[in-house]
PAGU-952070 format. One record per residue (C-alpha): residue in three letters; x, y, z. Coordinates in pm, whole numbers, plus 50000, padded with zeros to 5 digits. Layout:
AlaXYZ;...
//
This chain:
Met756608367325288;Ala753828357225052;Asp751748387925134;Gly754538412125040;Tyr755208392424722;Leu751558393224616;Glu751178430024704;Lys754268439424499;His753028420224197;His749558435224230;Asp751048470224248;Asp753138463023938;Tyr750038450523759;Glu748068481723851;Ala750898504023724;Arg751078485323392;Lys747298486623358;Ala747198524223424;Ala749958530423167;Trp748108509122911;Leu744858527922969;Arg746618561822933;Lys748198550222607;Lys744898536022480;Arg743068569122527;His745498587722302;Leu745248564122007;Pro743328577521708;Lys739918562121664;Ala739318540721358;Lys737368558221085;Thr734058543020993;Arg733648534920628;Asn730528545720444;Ile729608520320181;Glu728148534719865;Arg725008515119781;Pro723288516619445;Asp719818531819425;Asp718388498619308;Glu719108472219574;Ser718318443719333;Leu721568449219141;
//
């Protein structure tokens, strides 16, 4: 009984993980911000 229980939960976990990874790939990447620095760094 325990083996079937663990296998079912592992299969459910793998399905949730695969769905999460598919969703993660389609999210837009965060834009990197370019910081404007003055010519004179001592300011």
